C-alpha positions, 0 to 999 in steps of 0.5 A: 411079543408082537410075533406072537401070534406067528409063532402059535399059528405055527405051531397050531398047524402041527397040532390037531385041534389046537386052540392057541392065544392071540396077542395083539401088541399096541405100541404107545411109545418107544417105552409104552404098549397095551397087550392083550392076551385073548384065549379060548380057554379059561383062567390062562391070563396070570400064566400069560403074565408069568410067561411076560415077566420071564421072557422080560426077565430073561431078556434083561429087560425090567418091565412094570405093568398095569391091568386095564382090563380082565375077563375070566367067562366060561369058554374064554379069558382075556386081559389087557394091560399097559407094560412100560419096559426100560428098553424099547419096545419098538417103534411104529413103521410107516 
């Protein structure tokens, strides 16, 4: 999940006037993280959740999440969630 901004940036370079979303990943511990989704387009936060659930299913990693913040304004949407995963979310690299 933490590399999605690189993927979006790569794709955006090929599509004129694209505005890809930004995804920030904040490590808490091996099984928990905050993920913040931000898009310049409205009402895509639940699309993001669908993609997240689909990825968890594809990688056989059941997750639970709690929405901690959500905004859908005229020119942007954002959602911050706390995700709990059965598998490790990663680690901090010094």
